Biopython code that builds the backbone (N, CA, C, O; Angstrom):
import numpy as np
from Bio.PDB.StructureBuilder import StructureBuilder

atoms = [
    (1, "MET", "N", (-80.445, -142.124, 137.560)),
    (1, "MET", "CA", (-79.846, -141.769, 136.294)),
    (1, "MET", "C", (-80.954, -141.393, 135.314)),
    (1, "MET", "O", (-82.058, -141.934, 135.374)),
    (2, "MET", "N", (-80.652, -140.471, 134.422)),
    (2, "MET", "CA", (-81.599, -140.028, 133.406)),
    (2, "MET", "C", (-80.881, -140.055, 132.057)),
    (2, "MET", "O", (-79.849, -139.409, 131.881)),
    (3, "THR", "N", (-81.440, -140.812, 131.106)),
    (3, "THR", "CA", (-80.819, -140.959, 129.795)),
    (3, "THR", "C", (-81.878, -140.773, 128.719)),
    (3, "THR", "O", (-82.993, -141.280, 128.838)),
    (4, "PHE", "N", (-81.523, -140.046, 127.673)),
    (4, "PHE", "CA", (-82.452, -139.929, 126.552)),
    (4, "PHE", "C", (-81.711, -139.637, 125.257)),
    (4, "PHE", "O", (-80.551, -139.224, 125.249)),
    (5, "LEU", "N", (-82.423, -139.865, 124.172)),
    (5, "LEU", "CA", (-81.982, -139.537, 122.833)),
    (5, "LEU", "C", (-82.993, -138.539, 122.295)),
    (5, "LEU", "O", (-84.192, -138.815, 122.286)),
    (6, "ALA", "N", (-82.525, -137.391, 121.849)),
    (6, "ALA", "CA", (-83.417, -136.391, 121.258)),
    (6, "ALA", "C", (-83.126, -136.324, 119.760)),
    (6, "ALA", "O", (-81.986, -136.124, 119.342)),
    (7, "ARG", "N", (-84.176, -136.494, 118.968)),
    (7, "ARG", "CA", (-84.040, -136.452, 117.503)),
    (7, "ARG", "C", (-84.612, -135.148, 116.983)),
    (7, "ARG", "O", (-85.604, -134.635, 117.501)),
    (8, "MET", "N", (-83.966, -134.614, 115.943)),
    (8, "MET", "CA", (-84.418, -133.344, 115.381)),
    (8, "MET", "C", (-84.043, -133.239, 113.912)),
    (8, "MET", "O", (-83.127, -133.916, 113.447)),
    (9, "LYS", "N", (-84.742, -132.404, 113.199)),
    (9, "LYS", "CA", (-84.453, -132.090, 111.806)),
    (9, "LYS", "C", (-83.999, -130.633, 111.774)),
    (9, "LYS", "O", (-84.581, -129.783, 112.449)),
    (10, "VAL", "N", (-82.969, -130.347, 110.997)),
    (10, "VAL", "CA", (-82.415, -129.005, 110.914)),
    (10, "VAL", "C", (-82.932, -128.319, 109.648)),
    (10, "VAL", "O", (-83.065, -128.940, 108.593)),
    (11, "LYS", "N", (-83.219, -127.024, 109.781)),
    (11, "LYS", "CA", (-83.700, -126.243, 108.636)),
    (11, "LYS", "C", (-82.676, -126.266, 107.507)),
    (11, "LYS", "O", (-81.467, -126.276, 107.738)),
    (12, "GLU", "N", (-83.188, -126.273, 106.295)),
    (12, "GLU", "CA", (-82.320, -126.212, 105.130)),
    (12, "GLU", "C", (-81.492, -124.929, 105.203)),
    (12, "GLU", "O", (-82.018, -123.849, 105.472)),
    (13, "GLY", "N", (-80.189, -125.069, 104.958)),
    (13, "GLY", "CA", (-79.291, -123.926, 105.001)),
    (13, "GLY", "C", (-78.752, -123.603, 106.391)),
    (13, "GLY", "O", (-77.938, -122.691, 106.535)),
    (14, "LYS", "N", (-79.188, -124.328, 107.411)),
    (14, "LYS", "CA", (-78.758, -124.056, 108.788)),
    (14, "LYS", "C", (-77.841, -125.139, 109.351)),
    (14, "LYS", "O", (-77.461, -125.084, 110.520)),
    (15, "GLU", "N", (-77.485, -126.121, 108.527)),
    (15, "GLU", "CA", (-76.681, -127.235, 109.038)),
    (15, "GLU", "C", (-75.321, -126.794, 109.567)),
    (15, "GLU", "O", (-74.903, -127.263, 110.625)),
    (16, "GLU", "N", (-74.626, -125.916, 108.870)),
    (16, "GLU", "CA", (-73.308, -125.473, 109.338)),
    (16, "GLU", "C", (-73.420, -124.775, 110.691)),
    (16, "GLU", "O", (-72.613, -125.019, 111.588)),
    (17, "ASP", "N", (-74.417, -123.908, 110.834)),
    (17, "ASP", "CA", (-74.621, -123.227, 112.114)),
    (17, "ASP", "C", (-74.944, -124.230, 113.213)),
    (17, "ASP", "O", (-74.410, -124.144, 114.319)),
    (18, "PHE", "N", (-75.817, -125.178, 112.905)),
    (18, "PHE", "CA", (-76.221, -126.182, 113.893)),
    (18, "PHE", "C", (-75.005, -126.983, 114.370)),
    (18, "PHE", "O", (-74.809, -127.154, 115.574)),
    (19, "VAL", "N", (-74.205, -127.464, 113.448)),
    (19, "VAL", "CA", (-73.035, -128.276, 113.798)),
    (19, "VAL", "C", (-72.047, -127.456, 114.622)),
    (19, "VAL", "O", (-71.505, -127.959, 115.606)),
    (20, "ARG", "N", (-71.806, -126.213, 114.241)),
    (20, "ARG", "CA", (-70.889, -125.347, 114.989)),
    (20, "ARG", "C", (-71.378, -125.143, 116.418)),
    (20, "ARG", "O", (-70.598, -125.242, 117.365)),
    (21, "LEU", "N", (-72.662, -124.858, 116.571)),
    (21, "LEU", "CA", (-73.233, -124.629, 117.898)),
    (21, "LEU", "C", (-73.252, -125.914, 118.732)),
    (21, "LEU", "O", (-72.969, -125.883, 119.930)),
    (22, "ALA", "N", (-73.586, -127.039, 118.099)),
    (22, "ALA", "CA", (-73.612, -128.324, 118.809)),
    (22, "ALA", "C", (-72.216, -128.675, 119.331)),
    (22, "ALA", "O", (-72.075, -129.150, 120.458)),
    (23, "LYS", "N", (-71.196, -128.444, 118.522)),
    (23, "LYS", "CA", (-69.826, -128.713, 118.955)),
    (23, "LYS", "C", (-69.414, -127.794, 120.099)),
    (23, "LYS", "O", (-68.763, -128.230, 121.049)),
    (24, "ALA", "N", (-69.798, -126.513, 120.007)),
    (24, "ALA", "CA", (-69.459, -125.564, 121.071)),
    (24, "ALA", "C", (-70.130, -125.945, 122.383)),
    (24, "ALA", "O", (-69.505, -125.900, 123.443)),
    (25, "LEU", "N", (-71.401, -126.319, 122.310)),
    (25, "LEU", "CA", (-72.114, -126.714, 123.518)),
    (25, "LEU", "C", (-71.523, -127.989, 124.108)),
    (25, "LEU", "O", (-71.334, -128.083, 125.321)),
    (26, "THR", "N", (-71.235, -128.956, 123.269)),
    (26, "THR", "CA", (-70.648, -130.212, 123.733)),
    (26, "THR", "C", (-69.327, -129.961, 124.464)),
    (26, "THR", "O", (-69.072, -130.548, 125.515)),
    (27, "GLU", "N", (-68.502, -129.098, 123.909)),
    (27, "GLU", "CA", (-67.214, -128.776, 124.538)),
    (27, "GLU", "C", (-67.410, -128.173, 125.930)),
    (27, "GLU", "O", (-66.727, -128.557, 126.879)),
    (28, "LYS", "N", (-68.336, -127.237, 126.045)),
    (28, "LYS", "CA", (-68.611, -126.595, 127.341)),
    (28, "LYS", "C", (-69.170, -127.593, 128.348)),
    (28, "LYS", "O", (-68.771, -127.591, 129.513)),
    (29, "VAL", "N", (-70.088, -128.443, 127.907)),
    (29, "VAL", "CA", (-70.694, -129.435, 128.798)),
    (29, "VAL", "C", (-69.623, -130.377, 129.337)),
    (29, "VAL", "O", (-69.548, -130.618, 130.542)),
    (30, "ARG", "N", (-68.809, -130.900, 128.453)),
    (30, "ARG", "CA", (-67.779, -131.852, 128.868)),
    (30, "ARG", "C", (-66.743, -131.228, 129.794)),
    (30, "ARG", "O", (-66.192, -131.908, 130.660)),
    (31, "ALA", "N", (-66.478, -129.946, 129.616)),
    (31, "ALA", "CA", (-65.459, -129.273, 130.425)),
    (31, "ALA", "C", (-65.950, -128.859, 131.808)),
    (31, "ALA", "O", (-65.143, -128.664, 132.717)),
    (32, "SER", "N", (-67.265, -128.724, 131.976)),
    (32, "SER", "CA", (-67.717, -128.117, 133.231)),
    (32, "SER", "C", (-68.898, -128.778, 133.921)),
    (32, "SER", "O", (-69.399, -128.248, 134.913)),
    (33, "GLU", "N", (-69.359, -129.922, 133.424)),
    (33, "GLU", "CA", (-70.521, -130.571, 134.034)),
    (33, "GLU", "C", (-70.206, -132.024, 134.407)),
    (33, "GLU", "O", (-70.504, -132.939, 133.639)),
    (34, "PRO", "N", (-69.608, -132.239, 135.577)),
    (34, "PRO", "CA", (-69.240, -133.602, 135.962)),
    (34, "PRO", "C", (-70.432, -134.541, 136.152)),
    (34, "PRO", "O", (-70.267, -135.758, 136.071)),
    (35, "GLU", "N", (-71.609, -134.009, 136.399)),
    (35, "GLU", "CA", (-72.799, -134.850, 136.581)),
    (35, "GLU", "C", (-73.466, -135.189, 135.247)),
    (35, "GLU", "O", (-74.453, -135.923, 135.212)),
    (36, "THR", "N", (-72.924, -134.653, 134.150)),
    (36, "THR", "CA", (-73.365, -135.048, 132.816)),
    (36, "THR", "C", (-72.443, -136.178, 132.390)),
    (36, "THR", "O", (-71.268, -135.957, 132.099)),
    (37, "LEU", "N", (-72.979, -137.381, 132.355)),
    (37, "LEU", "CA", (-72.171, -138.574, 132.121)),
    (37, "LEU", "C", (-71.882, -138.816, 130.651)),
    (37, "LEU", "O", (-70.848, -139.392, 130.312)),
    (38, "ALA", "N", (-72.783, -138.385, 129.770)),
    (38, "ALA", "CA", (-72.588, -138.516, 128.320)),
    (38, "ALA", "C", (-73.338, -137.385, 127.635)),
    (38, "ALA", "O", (-74.446, -137.023, 128.032)),
    (39, "TYR", "N", (-72.717, -136.834, 126.598)),
    (39, "TYR", "CA", (-73.341, -135.746, 125.844)),
    (39, "TYR", "C", (-72.709, -135.754, 124.465)),
    (39, "TYR", "O", (-71.554, -135.357, 124.310)),
    (40, "GLU", "N", (-73.458, -136.206, 123.455)),
    (40, "GLU", "CA", (-72.876, -136.381, 122.118)),
    (40, "GLU", "C", (-73.940, -136.182, 121.049)),
    (40, "GLU", "O", (-75.009, -136.788, 121.109)),
    (41, "PHE", "N", (-73.643, -135.325, 120.067)),
    (41, "PHE", "CA", (-74.512, -135.129, 118.909)),
    (41, "PHE", "C", (-74.112, -136.092, 117.803)),
    (41, "PHE", "O", (-72.940, -136.445, 117.666)),
    (42, "PHE", "N", (-75.103, -136.519, 117.010)),
    (42, "PHE", "CA", (-74.889, -137.420, 115.887)),
    (42, "PHE", "C", (-75.666, -136.947, 114.674)),
    (42, "PHE", "O", (-76.742, -136.364, 114.807)),
    (43, "LYS", "N", (-75.124, -137.195, 113.496)),
    (43, "LYS", "CA", (-75.843, -136.999, 112.235)),
    (43, "LYS", "C", (-76.484, -138.330, 111.909)),
    (43, "LYS", "O", (-75.799, -139.352, 111.873)),
    (44, "LEU", "N", (-77.796, -138.339, 111.668)),
    (44, "LEU", "CA", (-78.474, -139.580, 111.312)),
    (44, "LEU", "C", (-78.170, -139.910, 109.848)),
    (44, "LEU", "O", (-78.364, -139.078, 108.961)),
    (45, "ARG", "N", (-77.708, -141.090, 109.617)),
    (45, "ARG", "CA", (-77.142, -141.493, 108.337)),
    (45, "ARG", "C", (-78.130, -141.464, 107.174)),
    (45, "ARG", "O", (-77.774, -141.010, 106.087)),
    (46, "ASP", "N", (-79.346, -141.930, 107.369)),
    (46, "ASP", "CA", (-80.257, -142.135, 106.239)),
    (46, "ASP", "C", (-81.326, -141.064, 106.075)),
    (46, "ASP", "O", (-82.233, -141.219, 105.258)),
    (47, "GLU", "N", (-81.231, -139.975, 106.845)),
    (47, "GLU", "CA", (-82.226, -138.916, 106.735)),
    (47, "GLU", "C", (-81.540, -137.581, 106.499)),
    (47, "GLU", "O", (-80.679, -137.184, 107.285)),
    (48, "PRO", "N", (-81.905, -136.883, 105.435)),
    (48, "PRO", "CA", (-81.293, -135.573, 105.196)),
    (48, "PRO", "C", (-81.597, -134.599, 106.341)),
    (48, "PRO", "O", (-82.730, -134.515, 106.814)),
    (49, "ARG", "N", (-80.581, -133.880, 106.769)),
    (49, "ARG", "CA", (-80.681, -132.826, 107.788)),
    (49, "ARG", "C", (-81.202, -133.336, 109.131)),
    (49, "ARG", "O", (-81.713, -132.548, 109.926)),
    (50, "ALA", "N", (-81.084, -134.630, 109.396)),
    (50, "ALA", "CA", (-81.564, -135.211, 110.657)),
    (50, "ALA", "C", (-80.391, -135.463, 111.599)),
    (50, "ALA", "O", (-79.345, -135.974, 111.198)),
    (51, "TYR", "N", (-80.595, -135.089, 112.864)),
    (51, "TYR", "CA", (-79.565, -135.202, 113.893)),
    (51, "TYR", "C", (-80.187, -135.761, 115.168)),
    (51, "TYR", "O", (-81.407, -135.802, 115.327)),
    (52, "ALA", "N", (-79.311, -136.189, 116.064)),
    (52, "ALA", "CA", (-79.759, -136.654, 117.380)),
    (52, "ALA", "C", (-78.693, -136.268, 118.394)),
    (52, "ALA", "O", (-77.518, -136.111, 118.060)),
    (53, "VAL", "N", (-79.125, -136.122, 119.631)),
    (53, "VAL", "CA", (-78.183, -135.910, 120.726)),
    (53, "VAL", "C", (-78.490, -136.949, 121.801)),
    (53, "VAL", "O", (-79.638, -137.124, 122.210)),
    (54, "TYR", "N", (-77.438, -137.632, 122.247)),
    (54, "TYR", "CA", (-77.540, -138.624, 123.309)),
    (54, "TYR", "C", (-77.067, -137.947, 124.590)),
    (54, "TYR", "O", (-75.948, -137.437, 124.658)),
    (55, "GLU", "N", (-77.925, -137.947, 125.598)),
    (55, "GLU", "CA", (-77.590, -137.283, 126.861)),
    (55, "GLU", "C", (-77.827, -138.244, 128.024)),
    (55, "GLU", "O", (-78.838, -138.945, 128.071)),
    (56, "GLN", "N", (-76.886, -138.264, 128.952)),
    (56, "GLN", "CA", (-77.032, -139.082, 130.156)),
    (56, "GLN", "C", (-76.549, -138.265, 131.352)),
    (56, "GLN", "O", (-75.447, -137.717, 131.356)),
    (57, "PHE", "N", (-77.406, -138.204, 132.356)),
    (57, "PHE", "CA", (-77.136, -137.418, 133.560)),
    (57, "PHE", "C", (-77.188, -138.319, 134.782)),
    (57, "PHE", "O", (-77.900, -139.324, 134.796)),
    (58, "ALA", "N", (-76.436, -137.956, 135.797)),
    (58, "ALA", "CA", (-76.406, -138.730, 137.036)),
    (58, "ALA", "C", (-77.767, -138.736, 137.729)),
    (58, "ALA", "O", (-78.092, -139.667, 138.466)),
    (59, "SER", "N", (-78.561, -137.689, 137.486)),
    (59, "SER", "CA", (-79.880, -137.570, 138.117)),
    (59, "SER", "C", (-80.716, -136.559, 137.338)),
    (59, "SER", "O", (-80.207, -135.864, 136.458)),
    (60, "GLU", "N", (-82.001, -136.484, 137.670)),
    (60, "GLU", "CA", (-82.858, -135.468, 137.063)),
    (60, "GLU", "C", (-82.395, -134.076, 137.466)),
    (60, "GLU", "O", (-82.491, -133.138, 136.674)),
    (61, "ALA", "N", (-81.895, -133.931, 138.687)),
    (61, "ALA", "CA", (-81.371, -132.642, 139.144)),
    (61, "ALA", "C", (-80.165, -132.217, 138.302)),
    (61, "ALA", "O", (-79.993, -131.029, 138.027)),
    (62, "ALA", "N", (-79.341, -133.163, 137.896)),
    (62, "ALA", "CA", (-78.182, -132.848, 137.056)),
    (62, "ALA", "C", (-78.630, -132.375, 135.674)),
    (62, "ALA", "O", (-78.003, -131.493, 135.087)),
    (63, "GLU", "N", (-79.704, -132.951, 135.157)),
    (63, "GLU", "CA", (-80.230, -132.504, 133.859)),
    (63, "GLU", "C", (-80.798, -131.097, 133.984)),
    (63, "GLU", "O", (-80.620, -130.274, 133.086)),
    (64, "GLU", "N", (-81.471, -130.819, 135.075)),
    (64, "GLU", "CA", (-82.003, -129.476, 135.311)),
    (64, "GLU", "C", (-80.855, -128.470, 135.474)),
    (64, "GLU", "O", (-80.924, -127.358, 134.952)),
    (65, "ALA", "N", (-79.815, -128.859, 136.189)),
    (65, "ALA", "CA", (-78.651, -127.985, 136.359)),
    (65, "ALA", "C", (-77.996, -127.704, 135.002)),
    (65, "ALA", "O", (-77.558, -126.582, 134.744)),
    (66, "HIS", "N", (-77.931, -128.706, 134.149)),
    (66, "HIS", "CA", (-77.387, -128.552, 132.792)),
    (66, "HIS", "C", (-78.160, -127.473, 132.037)),
    (66, "HIS", "O", (-77.560, -126.589, 131.425)),
    (67, "ARG", "N", (-79.483, -127.545, 132.079)),
    (67, "ARG", "CA", (-80.323, -126.568, 131.368)),
    (67, "ARG", "C", (-80.189, -125.159, 131.947)),
    (67, "ARG", "O", (-80.509, -124.184, 131.268)),
    (68, "ASN", "N", (-79.726, -125.041, 133.177)),
    (68, "ASN", "CA", (-79.591, -123.737, 133.822)),
    (68, "ASN", "C", (-78.177, -123.163, 133.781)),
    (68, "ASN", "O", (-77.933, -122.087, 134.328)),
    (69, "THR", "N", (-77.248, -123.863, 133.142)),
    (69, "THR", "CA", (-75.884, -123.329, 133.049)),
    (69, "THR", "C", (-75.858, -122.111, 132.124)),
    (69, "THR", "O", (-76.707, -121.969, 131.244)),
    (70, "SER", "N", (-74.887, -121.251, 132.333)),
    (70, "SER", "CA", (-74.773, -120.064, 131.487)),
    (70, "SER", "C", (-74.466, -120.442, 130.038)),
    (70, "SER", "O", (-74.968, -119.798, 129.117)),
    (71, "HIS", "N", (-73.647, -121.478, 129.821)),
    (71, "HIS", "CA", (-73.332, -121.860, 128.443)),
    (71, "HIS", "C", (-74.552, -122.431, 127.725)),
    (71, "HIS", "O", (-74.728, -122.190, 126.530)),
    (72, "PHE", "N", (-75.395, -123.181, 128.428)),
    (72, "PHE", "CA", (-76.620, -123.688, 127.799)),
    (72, "PHE", "C", (-77.551, -122.524, 127.472)),
    (72, "PHE", "O", (-78.096, -122.450, 126.371)),
    (73, "GLN", "N", (-77.728, -121.624, 128.423)),
    (73, "GLN", "CA", (-78.604, -120.462, 128.225)),
    (73, "GLN", "C", (-78.108, -119.596, 127.060)),
    (73, "GLN", "O", (-78.911, -118.985, 126.355)),
    (74, "GLU", "N", (-76.807, -119.546, 126.861)),
    (74, "GLU", "CA", (-76.221, -118.741, 125.795)),
    (74, "GLU", "C", (-76.353, -119.403, 124.422)),
    (74, "GLU", "O", (-76.695, -118.737, 123.445)),
    (75, "ILE", "N", (-76.083, -120.704, 124.344)),
    (75, "ILE", "CA", (-75.986, -121.402, 123.059)),
    (75, "ILE", "C", (-77.314, -122.017, 122.610)),
    (75, "ILE", "O", (-77.627, -121.994, 121.419)),
    (76, "ALA", "N", (-78.088, -122.557, 123.528)),
    (76, "ALA", "CA", (-79.302, -123.309, 123.174)),
    (76, "ALA", "C", (-80.310, -122.520, 122.330)),
    (76, "ALA", "O", (-80.855, -123.091, 121.385)),
    (77, "PRO", "N", (-80.587, -121.251, 122.614)),
    (77, "PRO", "CA", (-81.577, -120.551, 121.775)),
    (77, "PRO", "C", (-81.194, -120.520, 120.293)),
    (77, "PRO", "O", (-82.048, -120.718, 119.430)),
    (78, "ASP", "N", (-79.911, -120.272, 119.994)),
    (78, "ASP", "CA", (-79.470, -120.257, 118.594)),
    (78, "ASP", "C", (-79.498, -121.654, 117.995)),
    (78, "ASP", "O", (-79.826, -121.820, 116.820)),
    (79, "LEU", "N", (-79.156, -122.665, 118.795)),
    (79, "LEU", "CA", (-79.208, -124.053, 118.345)),
    (79, "LEU", "C", (-80.646, -124.440, 118.019)),
    (79, "LEU", "O", (-80.909, -125.027, 116.969)),
    (80, "ILE", "N", (-81.562, -124.117, 118.899)),
    (80, "ILE", "CA", (-82.983, -124.436, 118.695)),
    (80, "ILE", "C", (-83.539, -123.686, 117.486)),
    (80, "ILE", "O", (-84.415, -124.197, 116.788)),
    (81, "ASP", "N", (-83.035, -122.484, 117.236)),
    (81, "ASP", "CA", (-83.473, -121.710, 116.074)),
    (81, "ASP", "C", (-83.115, -122.410, 114.758)),
    (81, "ASP", "O", (-83.743, -122.155, 113.731)),
    (82, "CYS", "N", (-82.120, -123.282, 114.784)),
    (82, "CYS", "CA", (-81.723, -124.035, 113.588)),
    (82, "CYS", "C", (-82.647, -125.218, 113.315)),
    (82, "CYS", "O", (-82.633, -125.776, 112.217)),
    (83, "ILE", "N", (-83.441, -125.599, 114.295)),
    (83, "ILE", "CA", (-84.275, -126.797, 114.184)),
    (83, "ILE", "C", (-85.550, -126.501, 113.409)),
    (83, "ILE", "O", (-86.213, -125.488, 113.633)),
    (84, "ASP", "N", (-85.876, -127.400, 112.497)),
    (84, "ASP", "CA", (-87.086, -127.305, 111.689)),
    (84, "ASP", "C", (-88.210, -128.015, 112.441)),
    (84, "ASP", "O", (-88.312, -129.241, 112.403)),
    (85, "GLY", "N", (-89.037, -127.252, 113.110)),
    (85, "GLY", "CA", (-90.104, -127.831, 113.932)),
    (85, "GLY", "C", (-89.633, -127.968, 115.360)),
    (85, "GLY", "O", (-89.143, -127.012, 115.961)),
    (86, "THR", "N", (-89.784, -129.158, 115.897)),
    (86, "THR", "CA", (-89.400, -129.401, 117.283)),
    (86, "THR", "C", (-88.535, -130.653, 117.344)),
    (86, "THR", "O", (-88.269, -131.287, 116.323)),
    (87, "TYR", "N", (-88.105, -130.999, 118.537)),
    (87, "TYR", "CA", (-87.331, -132.221, 118.716)),
    (87, "TYR", "C", (-88.163, -133.207, 119.527)),
    (87, "TYR", "O", (-89.090, -132.822, 120.240)),
    (88, "VAL", "N", (-87.817, -134.472, 119.406)),
    (88, "VAL", "CA", (-88.523, -135.529, 120.125)),
    (88, "VAL", "C", (-87.531, -136.232, 121.033)),
    (88, "VAL", "O", (-86.485, -136.699, 120.582)),
    (89, "ARG", "N", (-87.866, -136.305, 122.322)),
    (89, "ARG", "CA", (-87.023, -137.013, 123.292)),
    (89, "ARG", "C", (-87.526, -138.445, 123.460)),
    (89, "ARG", "O", (-88.723, -138.678, 123.624)),
    (90, "GLU", "N", (-86.604, -139.390, 123.418)),
    (90, "GLU", "CA", (-86.897, -140.795, 123.687)),
    (90, "GLU", "C", (-86.113, -141.160, 124.946)),
    (90, "GLU", "O", (-84.886, -141.243, 124.915)),
    (91, "PHE", "N", (-86.814, -141.372, 126.036)),
    (91, "PHE", "CA", (-86.158, -141.703, 127.302)),
    (91, "PHE", "C", (-85.774, -143.163, 127.314)),
    (91, "PHE", "O", (-86.545, -144.021, 126.886)),
    (92, "LEU", "N", (-84.580, -143.446, 127.804)),
    (92, "LEU", "CA", (-84.023, -144.782, 127.834)),
    (92, "LEU", "C", (-83.849, -145.222, 129.271)),
    (92, "LEU", "O", (-83.180, -144.550, 130.056)),
    (93, "ASP", "N", (-84.445, -146.343, 129.616)),
    (93, "ASP", "CA", (-84.336, -146.888, 130.950)),
    (93, "ASP", "C", (-83.462, -148.132, 130.922)),
    (93, "ASP", "O", (-83.605, -148.965, 130.028)),
    (94, "PRO", "N", (-82.560, -148.270, 131.888)),
    (94, "PRO", "CA", (-81.703, -149.454, 131.926)),
    (94, "PRO", "C", (-82.524, -150.718, 132.173)),
    (94, "PRO", "O", (-83.578, -150.680, 132.807)),
    (95, "LEU", "N", (-82.028, -151.809, 131.670)),
    (95, "LEU", "CA", (-82.657, -153.099, 131.940)),
    (95, "LEU", "C", (-82.408, -153.460, 133.394)),
    (95, "LEU", "O", (-81.337, -153.189, 133.937)),
    (96, "GLU", "N", (-83.384, -154.062, 134.006)),
    (96, "GLU", "CA", (-83.224, -154.448, 135.421)),
    (96, "GLU", "C", (-82.685, -155.843, 135.537)),
    (96, "GLU", "O", (-82.486, -156.337, 136.646)),
]
sb = StructureBuilder()
sb.init_structure("model")
sb.init_model(0)
sb.init_chain("A")
sb.init_seg("    ")
for serial, (resi, resn, name, xyz) in enumerate(atoms, 1):
    if name == "N":
        sb.init_residue(resn, " ", resi, " ")
    sb.init_atom(name, np.array(xyz, "f"), 0.0, 1.0, " ", f" {name:<3s}", serial, name[0])
structure = sb.get_structure()
Protein backbone atom coordinates (compact mmCIF):
# COMPACT_ATOMS: atom_id res chain seq x y z
CA MET A 1 0.00 0.00 0.00
CA MET A 2 1.14 3.56 -0.70
CA THR A 3 -0.36 6.50 1.21
CA PHE A 4 0.59 10.15 1.29
CA LEU A 5 -0.62 13.65 1.99
CA ALA A 6 0.47 16.35 -0.45
CA ARG A 7 0.33 19.96 0.76
CA MET A 8 0.27 22.95 -1.55
CA LYS A 9 -0.41 26.68 -1.68
CA VAL A 10 -2.58 28.05 -4.49
CA LYS A 11 -1.78 31.26 -6.36
CA GLU A 12 -3.84 34.28 -5.44
CA GLY A 13 -6.83 34.51 -7.77
CA LYS A 14 -6.59 30.83 -8.80
CA GLU A 15 -8.58 29.24 -5.97
CA GLU A 16 -11.82 28.85 -7.95
CA ASP A 17 -9.97 27.19 -10.83
CA PHE A 18 -8.05 24.94 -8.44
CA VAL A 19 -11.19 23.78 -6.61
CA ARG A 20 -13.05 23.14 -9.89
CA LEU A 21 -10.17 21.10 -11.29
CA ALA A 22 -9.62 19.20 -8.02
CA LYS A 23 -13.30 18.22 -7.92
CA ALA A 24 -13.23 17.13 -11.57
CA LEU A 25 -10.13 15.00 -11.04
CA THR A 26 -11.53 13.46 -7.86
CA GLU A 27 -14.73 12.49 -9.68
CA LYS A 28 -12.80 10.80 -12.50
CA VAL A 29 -10.46 8.98 -10.10
CA ARG A 30 -13.31 7.62 -8.00
CA ALA A 31 -15.26 6.50 -11.06
CA SER A 32 -12.49 4.67 -12.85
CA GLU A 33 -9.58 3.71 -10.58
CA PRO A 34 -10.45 0.75 -8.34
CA GLU A 35 -6.84 0.48 -7.11
CA THR A 36 -7.04 4.04 -5.78
CA LEU A 37 -8.36 3.39 -2.28
CA ALA A 38 -8.71 7.04 -1.19
CA TYR A 39 -8.47 10.33 -3.05
CA GLU A 40 -9.68 13.53 -1.36
CA PHE A 41 -8.72 17.22 -1.51
CA PHE A 42 -8.96 19.42 1.60
CA LYS A 43 -8.76 23.14 2.34
CA LEU A 44 -6.37 23.72 5.23
CA ARG A 45 -8.28 25.67 7.85
CA ASP A 46 -5.65 28.03 9.28
CA GLU A 47 -3.62 28.92 6.19
CA PRO A 48 -4.84 31.19 3.40
CA ARG A 49 -4.92 29.48 -0.02
CA ALA A 50 -3.48 26.25 1.45
CA TYR A 51 -4.78 22.85 0.36
CA ALA A 52 -3.89 19.19 0.72
CA VAL A 53 -4.76 15.99 -1.07
CA TYR A 54 -4.87 12.63 0.71
CA GLU A 55 -4.11 9.73 -1.62
CA GLN A 56 -3.99 6.00 -0.92
CA PHE A 57 -3.20 3.35 -3.50
CA ALA A 58 -3.22 -0.43 -3.33
CA SER A 59 0.40 -0.43 -4.54
CA GLU A 60 3.11 1.77 -6.05
CA ALA A 61 2.08 0.39 -9.45
CA ALA A 62 -1.47 1.67 -8.83
CA GLU A 63 -0.11 5.15 -8.09
CA GLU A 64 1.93 5.05 -11.29
CA ALA A 65 -1.15 3.88 -13.23
CA HIS A 66 -3.10 6.80 -11.71
CA ARG A 67 -0.51 9.29 -13.00
CA ASN A 68 -0.73 7.72 -16.47
CA THR A 69 -4.52 7.85 -16.86
CA SER A 70 -5.92 10.09 -19.58
CA HIS A 71 -7.95 12.11 -17.05
CA PHE A 72 -4.86 12.79 -14.91
CA GLN A 73 -2.82 13.74 -17.99
CA GLU A 74 -5.65 16.08 -19.06
CA ILE A 75 -6.43 17.78 -15.73
CA ALA A 76 -3.16 17.73 -13.74
CA PRO A 77 -1.21 20.31 -15.81
CA ASP A 78 -3.92 22.96 -15.28
CA LEU A 79 -4.23 22.00 -11.61
CA ILE A 80 -0.46 22.28 -11.11
CA ASP A 81 -0.50 25.64 -12.90
CA CYS A 82 -2.72 26.93 -10.06
CA ILE A 83 -0.10 26.02 -7.44
CA ASP A 84 2.15 28.74 -6.05
CA GLY A 85 5.56 27.06 -6.02
CA THR A 86 5.54 23.32 -5.56
CA TYR A 87 3.80 20.74 -3.43
CA VAL A 88 5.25 18.65 -0.62
CA ARG A 89 4.41 14.95 -0.24
CA GLU A 90 4.37 13.42 3.24
CA PHE A 91 4.37 9.62 2.99
CA LEU A 92 2.39 7.79 5.64
CA ASP A 93 3.32 4.30 6.74
CA PRO A 94 0.93 2.11 8.73
CA LEU A 95 1.87 1.17 12.26
CA GLU A 96 3.12 -2.38 12.55
